[in-house]
C-alpha positions in Angstrom: -60.4 -50.9 62.2 -60.2 -48.9 65.8 -57.3 -46.7 66.4 -57.3 -45.8 62.6 -57.0 -42.5 61.3 -58.8 -41.1 58.7 -55.7 -41.1 56.8 -55.2 -44.6 57.6 -58.5 -45.7 56.3 -58.2 -44.0 53.2 -54.5 -45.9 52.6 -56.1 -49.4 53.6 -59.3 -48.9 51.0 -57.0 -47.3 48.5 -54.9 -50.8 49.0 -58.2 -52.8 48.7 -59.4 -51.2 45.6 -55.6 -51.8 44.1 -55.5 -55.5 45.5 -59.1 -55.8 43.6 -57.5 -54.8 40.2 -57.3 -58.8 38.8 -56.9 -58.3 35.3 -54.7 -56.7 32.9 -58.1 -55.2 31.5 -59.1 -53.8 34.6 -55.2 -52.1 35.1 -55.3 -50.3 31.9 -59.0 -49.1 32.8 -57.8 -47.8 36.3 -54.8 -46.1 34.9 -56.6 -44.7 31.8 -54.3 -46.2 29.2 -54.1 -48.9 26.5 -50.5 -49.5 27.1 -50.3 -53.0 29.4 -46.5 -51.9 30.1 -47.4 -48.7 31.4 -50.2 -49.8 33.2 -48.0 -52.6 34.9 -45.2 -50.4 35.6 -47.9 -48.0 37.5 -49.6 -50.6 38.8 -46.4 -52.2 40.7 -45.3 -48.6 41.8 -48.7 -48.0 43.6 -48.2 -51.3 45.3 -45.2 -51.0 46.7 -46.2 -48.0 48.1 -49.6 -49.0 49.2 -47.3 -52.0 51.0 -45.1 -49.8 52.9 -48.2 -47.5 54.1 -49.8 -50.7 55.1 -46.3 -51.9 56.7 -46.5 -48.7 58.7 -49.7 -48.7 59.7 -49.3 -52.6 61.3 -46.1 -50.8 62.9 -48.4 -48.3 64.6 -50.9 -50.5 65.8 -48.3 -53.0 67.1 -49.4 -55.6 69.8 -49.6 -55.1 73.2 -45.9 -56.2 74.0 -45.2 -53.3 71.4 -47.1 -50.8 73.0 -46.0 -51.5 76.8 -42.4 -50.9 75.2 -43.6 -47.6 73.2 -45.3 -46.5 76.5 -41.8 -47.3 78.5 -39.8 -45.3 76.2 -42.1 -42.4 76.0 -41.9 -42.5 80.0 -38.2 -42.3 79.9 -38.4 -39.7 77.9 -40.8 -37.2 79.5 -38.4 -38.3 83.0 -35.7 -36.8 80.8 -36.9 -34.0 79.3 -38.5 -33.0 82.8 -35.1 -33.0 84.9 -33.2 -31.2 81.3 -32.4 -27.3 81.7 -32.9 -25.6 78.8 -30.8 -22.9 79.5 -27.7 -24.4 80.8 -27.8 -28.2 79.6 -26.1 -29.2 76.0 -29.1 -30.1 73.5 -26.8 -32.2 71.4 -26.1 -34.7 74.7 -30.4 -34.4 75.1 -30.9 -35.3 71.6 -28.9 -38.5 71.6 -30.4 -39.6 74.9 -33.5 -39.0 73.1 -31.9 -41.3 70.4 -30.6 -44.1 72.5 -34.1 -44.5 73.9 -35.5 -44.3 71.3 -33.4 -46.9 69.7 -34.2 -49.5 73.1 -31.5 -48.7 74.8 -30.5 -46.5 78.0 -29.9 -42.8 78.1 
């Protein structure tokens, strides 16, 4: 798993462990409860959180096309900031321009 931080690797490991809980008994043991309903509620809550984390990791890694687009956006933001006069220019306008770049538009 190249390109992943320690936090991301930990998130993936937790998702794998959660995916390995294949029986109600395993869920009850994992969540230290005899109440199946509580175990299932905790499981689905944690599952939703893990899926969101995995989706964020996938977006971060993206394909070459995504990386090229992100590099273009970053270069455009750097160009914008390099020409910005922090003493005289309107900071709100530059923030709005950065938002437009991040959203895929032109500054």
